[in-house]
Legacy VTK file of the C-alpha trace (Angstrom):
# vtk DataFile Version 3.0
C-alpha trace
ASCII
DATASET POLYDATA
POINTS 93 float
-3.783 -17.277 -6.212
-1.368 -21.079 -7.410
-1.708 -23.843 -5.057
1.773 -23.171 -4.989
1.274 -19.412 -3.576
-1.398 -20.371 -1.455
0.677 -23.213 0.450
3.913 -20.609 1.293
0.592 -18.324 2.639
-0.653 -20.461 4.780
2.833 -21.977 6.423
3.447 -18.231 7.690
0.032 -17.551 8.499
1.126 -20.685 10.962
4.319 -18.913 11.857
2.829 -15.295 12.268
1.161 -16.768 15.197
4.178 -18.697 17.223
4.847 -16.140 19.883
9.127 -16.578 18.882
11.010 -13.502 16.452
10.548 -15.560 13.592
6.569 -15.425 14.307
6.991 -11.502 14.617
8.941 -11.177 11.850
6.519 -12.722 9.284
3.675 -11.453 10.864
5.670 -8.079 9.949
4.938 -9.148 5.562
1.477 -9.718 5.766
0.612 -7.207 7.691
2.923 -4.845 5.381
1.080 -6.478 2.502
-2.600 -6.421 4.521
-2.422 -2.139 5.077
1.417 -1.159 5.158
0.573 2.569 6.513
-1.565 1.353 9.278
-0.451 -1.688 10.662
3.370 -1.198 9.655
5.992 -2.088 7.357
8.322 -4.913 6.613
11.738 -4.444 6.361
13.767 -6.555 4.606
16.805 -7.088 6.621
14.206 -9.559 8.087
14.779 -11.931 5.705
18.396 -12.211 7.123
16.901 -13.707 10.214
14.375 -15.898 9.335
15.104 -20.069 8.264
16.246 -20.700 4.253
12.583 -22.036 3.909
10.590 -19.276 5.461
12.539 -17.052 3.581
12.383 -18.673 0.902
8.013 -19.201 1.034
8.362 -15.228 1.371
9.921 -14.442 -1.747
7.095 -16.978 -2.464
5.072 -14.726 -2.007
7.163 -11.514 -3.345
7.375 -13.193 -6.266
3.303 -13.705 -6.584
2.737 -9.812 -5.491
5.287 -8.428 -8.327
3.216 -10.804 -11.304
-0.102 -9.537 -10.733
-1.091 -7.342 -12.843
-3.686 -5.017 -9.577
-3.284 -5.309 -5.816
-4.082 -8.285 -4.268
-5.351 -9.554 -0.765
-5.428 -12.493 0.595
-9.315 -11.247 2.021
-9.482 -15.665 2.071
-7.676 -15.283 5.256
-8.790 -12.346 6.606
-10.119 -14.261 10.263
-6.645 -15.155 10.402
-5.062 -11.638 9.408
-6.667 -10.190 12.258
-5.523 -12.755 14.923
-2.170 -11.592 13.956
-3.051 -8.013 13.772
-4.695 -8.405 17.647
-1.914 -10.963 18.856
1.165 -8.320 17.059
-0.199 -4.491 17.244
-1.953 -4.859 20.741
1.663 -4.534 21.728
4.225 -1.367 19.948
5.706 -2.825 16.613
LINES 1 94
93 0 1 2 3 4 5 6 7 8 9 10 11 12 13 14 15 16 17 18 19 20 21 22 23 24 25 26 27 28 29 30 31 32 33 34 35 36 37 38 39 40 41 42 43 44 45 46 47 48 49 50 51 52 53 54 55 56 57 58 59 60 61 62 63 64 65 66 67 68 69 70 71 72 73 74 75 76 77 78 79 80 81 82 83 84 85 86 87 88 89 90 91 92
């Protein structure tokens, strides 16, 4: 994973821990990447409900995923993802 992609992902992970609408929307993106079937999908319209910098970080992730040949998952961030799952999926999505 390129540094710019890792930087965008780390910023998004931090935001996903926030108890805000923006945090919830970012969490939905990350959890959809992790396992959309089990954790819920991502509504593309959520891009309009986050700050521009956040939507640009989301776009960085989309672009990265579009360019890789095989599915990749941020397994080195598993602990953070699990924390986000506990935070956002213990309640209705």
